C-alpha positions as CSV (number, residue, x, y, z in Angstrom):
1,X,-6.3,29.1,-3.7
2,X,-7.1,25.5,-4.5
3,X,-4.2,23.7,-6.2
4,X,-5.2,21.4,-9.1
5,X,-2.6,18.7,-10.0
6,X,-1.9,17.6,-13.5
7,X,-2.1,13.9,-12.7
8,X,-2.6,11.5,-9.8
9,X,-0.1,8.6,-9.1
10,X,-1.1,6.1,-6.4
11,X,1.6,4.0,-4.8
12,X,1.7,0.7,-3.0
13,X,4.2,0.6,-0.1
14,X,5.8,-2.8,0.5
15,X,7.9,-4.0,-2.4
16,X,7.2,-0.7,-4.3
17,X,8.5,2.1,-2.1
18,X,10.3,0.1,0.6
19,X,11.4,-3.6,0.9
20,X,13.0,-5.9,3.4
21,X,11.7,-3.7,6.2
22,X,12.2,-6.3,8.8
23,X,9.8,-8.5,10.8
24,X,8.2,-5.7,12.8
25,X,5.0,-5.4,10.7
26,X,4.1,-9.1,11.0
27,X,5.1,-9.0,14.7
28,X,2.7,-6.1,15.1
29,X,-0.2,-8.2,13.7
30,X,0.7,-11.1,15.9
31,X,0.9,-8.8,19.0
32,X,-2.4,-7.2,18.2
33,X,-4.2,-10.6,18.1
34,X,-2.5,-11.8,21.3
35,X,-3.2,-8.6,23.1
36,X,-6.9,-8.6,22.4
37,X,-7.8,-12.3,22.2
38,X,-4.9,-14.1,23.9
39,X,-4.5,-16.3,20.8
40,X,-1.0,-17.2,19.6
41,X,-1.0,-16.8,15.8
42,X,1.5,-16.7,13.0
43,X,1.6,-15.5,9.4
44,X,3.4,-18.8,8.4
45,X,1.6,-20.3,5.4
46,X,-0.4,-17.2,4.6
47,X,0.5,-15.6,1.1
48,X,0.6,-12.1,2.6
49,X,1.8,-10.3,-0.6
50,X,-1.0,-8.1,-1.9
51,X,-3.3,-8.9,1.0
52,X,-4.9,-6.3,3.2
53,X,-3.8,-6.3,6.8
54,X,-7.3,-7.2,8.2
55,X,-7.5,-10.1,5.8
56,X,-4.1,-11.3,7.1
57,X,-5.3,-11.0,10.7
58,X,-8.5,-12.9,9.8
59,X,-6.4,-15.7,8.2
60,X,-4.1,-15.9,11.2
61,X,-7.1,-16.3,13.5
62,X,-8.8,-18.8,11.4
63,X,-5.8,-21.0,11.6
64,X,-6.5,-21.3,15.4
65,X,-10.1,-22.1,14.8
66,X,-11.6,-18.7,15.6
67,X,-15.1,-18.1,14.2
68,X,-16.0,-15.4,11.7
69,X,-18.1,-13.7,14.4
70,X,-15.2,-13.7,16.9
71,X,-12.8,-12.4,14.3
72,X,-15.2,-9.6,13.4
73,X,-15.9,-8.6,17.0
74,X,-12.2,-8.5,17.9
75,X,-10.9,-6.8,14.7
76,X,-11.3,-3.1,15.5
77,X,-9.3,-3.4,18.8
78,X,-6.7,-5.7,17.1
79,X,-6.2,-3.0,14.5
80,X,-5.6,-0.4,17.2
81,X,-3.2,-2.6,19.2
82,X,-1.2,-3.6,16.1
83,X,-0.8,0.0,15.1
84,X,0.3,1.1,18.5
85,X,2.9,-1.6,18.6
86,X,4.3,-0.9,15.2
87,X,4.5,2.9,15.8
88,X,6.6,2.0,18.9
89,X,9.0,-0.5,17.4
90,X,9.5,0.5,13.7
91,X,13.2,1.0,13.0
92,X,14.8,3.6,10.8
93,X,14.1,2.4,7.2
94,X,15.9,5.0,5.0
95,X,18.3,2.3,3.8
96,X,15.3,0.1,2.8
97,X,14.0,2.3,0.0
98,X,13.5,0.5,-3.3
99,X,15.8,1.6,-6.1
100,X,15.1,5.0,-7.5
101,X,12.2,5.8,-5.2
102,X,13.2,9.2,-3.7
103,X,14.4,10.8,-7.0
104,X,11.2,9.7,-8.7
105,X,9.0,11.1,-5.9
106,X,11.0,14.3,-6.0
107,X,10.6,14.6,-9.8
108,X,6.9,13.9,-9.8
109,X,6.3,16.4,-7.0
110,X,8.2,19.1,-8.9
111,X,6.2,18.4,-12.0
112,X,2.9,19.0,-10.2
113,X,1.8,15.4,-9.9
114,X,-0.4,14.5,-6.8
115,X,1.0,11.5,-4.9
116,X,-1.2,9.2,-2.8
117,X,-1.1,5.7,-1.3
118,X,-3.1,2.6,-1.9
119,X,-1.8,0.0,0.5
120,X,-2.9,-3.0,2.5
121,X,-1.1,-1.6,5.5
122,X,-3.2,-0.3,8.4
123,X,-3.2,3.5,8.4
124,X,-0.8,4.2,11.3
125,X,1.5,1.4,10.2
126,X,1.7,2.7,6.6
127,X,2.4,6.3,7.6
128,X,4.9,5.3,10.3
129,X,6.7,3.1,7.7
130,X,7.0,6.0,5.3
131,X,8.0,8.4,8.0
132,X,10.9,6.1,9.1
133,X,11.9,5.6,5.4
134,X,12.1,9.4,4.9
135,X,9.3,9.4,2.4
136,X,6.3,10.7,4.4
137,X,6.5,14.2,3.1
138,X,5.9,13.3,-0.5
139,X,2.4,11.9,0.1
140,X,-0.7,14.1,0.7
141,X,-3.2,11.3,1.4
142,X,-3.9,7.6,1.2
143,X,-6.3,4.7,1.4
144,X,-5.3,2.0,3.9
145,X,-6.1,-1.7,4.6
146,X,-8.9,-1.2,7.1
147,X,-10.8,1.2,4.8
148,X,-12.3,-1.2,2.3
149,X,-12.7,-4.9,1.7
150,X,-10.5,-5.1,-1.4
151,X,-7.5,-3.3,-2.9
152,X,-9.8,-2.2,-5.8
153,X,-12.0,-0.6,-3.2
154,X,-9.1,1.2,-1.7
155,X,-8.1,2.6,-5.1
156,X,-11.7,3.8,-5.6
157,X,-11.6,5.6,-2.3
158,X,-8.4,7.3,-3.1
159,X,-9.5,8.4,-6.6
160,X,-12.8,9.6,-5.2
161,X,-11.1,11.7,-2.4
162,X,-8.8,13.3,-4.9
163,X,-11.7,14.3,-7.1
164,X,-14.0,15.4,-4.3
165,X,-11.4,17.7,-2.9
166,X,-10.8,19.2,-6.3
167,X,-7.1,18.1,-6.3
168,X,-7.5,16.6,-9.8
169,X,-9.9,17.3,-12.6
170,X,-12.3,14.7,-13.8
171,X,-10.2,13.8,-16.9
172,X,-6.8,13.9,-15.2
173,X,-4.6,10.8,-15.7
174,X,-4.5,8.4,-12.8
175,X,-2.0,5.6,-12.3
176,X,-1.5,2.9,-9.7
177,X,2.1,1.7,-9.2
178,X,2.6,-1.6,-7.4
179,X,4.7,-4.8,-7.2
180,X,1.9,-7.4,-7.0
181,X,-0.8,-8.8,-9.3
182,X,-3.3,-7.4,-6.8
183,X,-2.2,-3.9,-7.7
184,X,-2.6,-4.5,-11.4
185,X,-6.1,-5.9,-10.9
186,X,-7.1,-3.0,-8.6
187,X,-6.0,-0.5,-11.3
188,X,-7.9,-2.4,-14.0
189,X,-11.1,-2.5,-11.9
190,X,-11.0,1.2,-11.6
191,X,-10.2,2.0,-15.2
192,X,-6.8,3.6,-14.4
193,X,-3.3,2.9,-15.6
194,X,-1.6,-0.1,-14.1
195,X,2.2,0.3,-13.7
196,X,3.9,-2.8,-12.3
197,X,7.4,-2.7,-10.8
198,X,9.5,-5.8,-10.3
199,X,11.0,-4.8,-6.9
200,X,8.8,-7.0,-4.7
201,X,8.3,-10.7,-4.3
202,X,6.5,-11.3,-7.6
203,X,8.8,-12.3,-10.6
204,X,8.8,-10.0,-13.6
205,X,7.4,-12.8,-15.8
206,X,4.4,-13.3,-13.5
207,X,3.7,-9.6,-13.5
208,X,3.9,-9.5,-17.3
209,X,1.3,-12.3,-17.4
210,X,-1.2,-10.0,-15.8
211,X,-0.7,-7.5,-18.6
212,X,0.0,-4.2,-16.8
213,X,0.0,-1.1,-19.0
214,X,3.6,-0.6,-18.1
215,X,6.1,-3.0,-16.6
216,X,9.3,-1.6,-15.0
217,X,12.3,-3.4,-13.5
218,X,12.4,-0.7,-10.8
219,X,11.3,2.9,-10.4
220,X,14.5,4.3,-12.0
221,X,12.8,3.4,-15.3
222,X,9.7,5.6,-14.7
223,X,9.3,8.5,-17.0
224,X,7.0,11.5,-16.6
225,X,5.2,10.8,-19.9
226,X,4.1,7.4,-18.4
227,X,1.9,9.0,-15.9
228,X,0.9,12.3,-17.6
229,X,-0.5,11.0,-20.9
């Protein structure tokens, strides 16, 4: 029998579910570029928060003078190389959960809320990060950095999949929880609830300036009514 959930909550990963996860993610992107193109790159000077991984890679390569055509041609294999590297080197991250994460995910799951991901992480990087943080089992599906050109596009993919599979009814409440202005903008672009959480790099005051529907210091402040109404 098909299970229909009472609401859908989409989560960003970095700064929302886990933080201070170490340099391995950035190292994976650098490795991917080097492995495929031979170029030595860095994320230095790139405002990576809220960016999609392919956009970060493109910015890294542009710093070396790579053309748009060269970047586009190399990107699919860079993605695969970066994912393989991260899966191999990602450390245990259970101590890197943001405050209140696991109790909130447990409570939402028990309540019959569908949990999904909207993240700039590449697919295998995102799932591996959650696996190593002990959170993988809470999430049924996700939209990842290589699946769309923008974070709003990722949220649209996730919402569409949940509806297409019959997991949520057309009028079910949908929320996007994230730690960056990009998450708020993505929620607004899709007409869903924007819940900002100040556990990432963006200051609480800056998040407030983007007028999320709800602003939390951390996920310990999340209440079921905030995502079910």
